[in-house]
ZAGU-10313 format. One line per 8 residues: number of its first residue (from 0); for each residue x negated, y, z of C-alpha. Coordinates in nm, 2 decimals, decimal comma. Each point is the difference from the previous one (the first is absolute). Example, Ala and Ser with C-alpha at 12.3 -4.5 7.8 and 13.67 -1.06 7.14 Angstrom:
REM ZAGU-10313
0	-1,23/-0,45/0,78  -0,14/0,34/-0,07
//
This chain:
REM ZAGU-10313
0	4,69/-3,72/1,45  -0,20/0,14/-0,30  0,08/0,35/-0,10  -0,03/0,09/-0,36  -0,15/0,35/-0,07  0,09/0,19/-0,31  -0,27/0,19/-0,20  0,11/0,32/0,16
8	-0,03/-0,13/0,36  -0,34/-0,15/-0,08  -0,12/0,34/-0,14  0,12/0,19/0,31  -0,13/-0,24/0,27  -0,32/-0,12/-0,16  -0,10/0,24/-0,28  0,03/0,33/0,19
16	-0,19/-0,11/0,31  -0,27/-0,15/-0,23  -0,03/0,33/-0,18  -0,02/0,20/0,32  -0,28/-0,24/0,13  -0,19/0,04/-0,33  0,03/0,38/0,01  -0,12/0,02/0,36
24	-0,29/-0,23/-0,07  -0,10/0,20/-0,31  0,00/0,32/0,21  -0,21/-0,16/0,27  -0,27/-0,13/-0,23  0,01/0,29/-0,26  -0,27/0,21/0,18  -0,25/-0,29/0,02
32	0,07/-0,10/-0,36  -0,06/0,36/-0,12  -0,32/0,05/0,21  -0,17/-0,31/-0,13  -0,26/-0,21/0,18  -0,15/0,13/0,33  -0,31/-0,08/0,20  0,00/-0,31/0,21
40	-0,25/-0,04/0,29  -0,27/-0,24/-0,08  0,01/0,06/-0,38  -0,24/0,21/-0,19  0,10/0,35/-0,10  0,09/0,04/-0,37  0,11/0,36/-0,02  -0,24/0,28/-0,13
48	-0,14/0,23/0,27  0,18/0,33/0,06  -0,19/0,30/0,15  0,26/0,25/0,11  -0,13/0,36/0,00  -0,35/-0,11/-0,08  -0,27/0,20/-0,17  0,08/0,17/-0,33
56	-0,14/-0,14/-0,32  -0,21/0,31/-0,07  -0,29/0,08/0,22  -0,03/0,36/0,14  -0,27/0,22/-0,15  -0,26/0,07/0,27  -0,06/0,35/-0,14  0,36/0,10/0,09
64	-0,01/-0,12/0,36  0,00/0,28/0,27  -0,32/0,05/0,20  0,01/-0,10/0,36  -0,12/0,25/0,26  -0,32/-0,08/0,18  0,02/-0,12/0,36  -0,18/0,21/0,25
72	-0,17/-0,16/0,30  -0,14/-0,34/0,06  0,07/-0,29/-0,23  0,31/-0,18/0,10  0,17/0,32/0,11  0,36/0,07/-0,06  0,13/0,27/-0,23  0,22/0,27/0,12
80	0,36/0,02/-0,09  0,08/0,14/-0,34  -0,34/-0,09/-0,16  0,15/-0,29/-0,19  -0,26/-0,25/0,12  0,11/-0,31/0,18  -0,13/-0,06/0,35  -0,28/-0,25/0,04
88	0,13/-0,12/0,34  0,34/-0,13/0,11  0,21/-0,27/-0,17  -0,02/-0,35/0,14  -0,29/0,08/0,23  0,23/0,24/0,19  -0,29/0,25/0,05  0,20/0,32/-0,07
//
């Protein structure tokens, strides 16, 4: 038995589901289409380098830099708290 479908039935049972599938597919692939190409492992990198929070384009004037206080004691000694001088020991060597 062959059933004849009218144009309205064909639109309801084929057209609407096809439209729903097309809209869902567009929503799924919209972000990758908008972002453009991405890096794939094994390929060369083609994007320009970006240095976030890197050095400024102007160099500081050495005449305007503050003077560091002199260290007292033997070379390699540590500064006291509040002098503004970094310690010469510590860090990865763990010699605090």
